[in-house]
C-alpha positions as CSV (number, residue, x, y, z in Angstrom):
1,M,-12.3,8.9,14.9
2,A,-9.3,7.7,13.1
3,K,-7.3,10.5,10.3
4,K,-9.2,9.6,6.8
5,T,-6.7,8.4,4.4
6,A,-5.7,10.4,1.6
7,G,-6.0,9.3,-1.9
8,E,-2.9,9.0,-2.8
9,S,-0.2,7.7,-0.8
10,D,2.9,9.8,1.1
11,E,5.5,8.6,-1.5
12,T,3.8,9.1,-4.6
13,R,2.8,12.8,-2.6
14,L,6.7,13.5,-1.9
15,K,8.2,12.2,-5.4
16,K,5.4,15.0,-6.9
17,K,7.5,16.3,-4.9
18,V,11.2,16.5,-5.4
19,A,10.0,16.5,-8.9
20,A,8.4,19.8,-8.8
21,K,11.6,21.4,-6.7
22,L,14.3,19.7,-9.4
23,T,12.1,21.3,-12.2
24,D,12.1,24.8,-10.4
25,N,15.2,24.7,-8.8
26,K,18.9,26.3,-11.1
27,N,21.3,24.6,-8.1
28,P,19.3,21.2,-6.8
29,K,22.4,20.6,-4.1
30,E,22.0,23.7,-2.9
31,D,18.3,23.5,-2.3
32,E,17.8,22.5,1.9
33,A,14.1,21.4,1.5
34,L,14.3,19.7,-1.6
35,R,17.1,17.6,0.5
36,S,15.0,17.3,2.9
37,L,12.0,16.7,1.4
38,R,14.2,13.7,-1.1
39,K,15.8,12.2,2.8
40,R,11.5,11.6,3.7
41,L,10.7,10.1,-0.1
42,R,13.0,8.0,1.3
43,R,12.7,7.5,4.6
44,T,9.0,6.3,3.3
45,Q,10.8,3.9,0.7
46,R,12.5,2.3,3.5
47,K,10.0,2.3,5.5
48,R,7.2,0.8,2.9
49,R,9.9,-2.2,1.7
50,T,10.7,-3.4,5.8
51,V,7.1,-3.6,6.4
52,A,6.8,-5.8,3.0
53,L,10.0,-7.8,4.2
54,R,8.6,-8.0,7.6
55,K,4.8,-9.5,6.2
56,K,6.5,-11.6,3.5
57,N,8.8,-13.0,6.9
58,A,5.4,-13.4,8.4
59,T,3.5,-15.6,6.3
60,S,6.5,-18.4,5.1
61,K,7.0,-18.6,9.5
62,K,3.1,-19.4,9.6
63,A,2.8,-21.5,6.5
64,A,6.0,-24.1,7.9
65,A,4.3,-24.0,11.1
66,P,1.2,-25.8,10.5
67,A,3.1,-28.5,8.6
68,A,5.9,-28.8,11.2
69,K,3.5,-30.1,13.6
């Protein structure tokens, strides 16, 4: 059985966590937990962008292939 998807995406959940850590923290430069949260957020954003770009490139190739025949 597949895992159920959450109501909100990982990206929005991470954004909320980062914002909460920033408001609670006095020195965000030295907070390791905040640093790792930001890294995870950047990783998920990068993944989303690459998937979108891959889909865009795939659809343009599929549309051009029938026209070439």
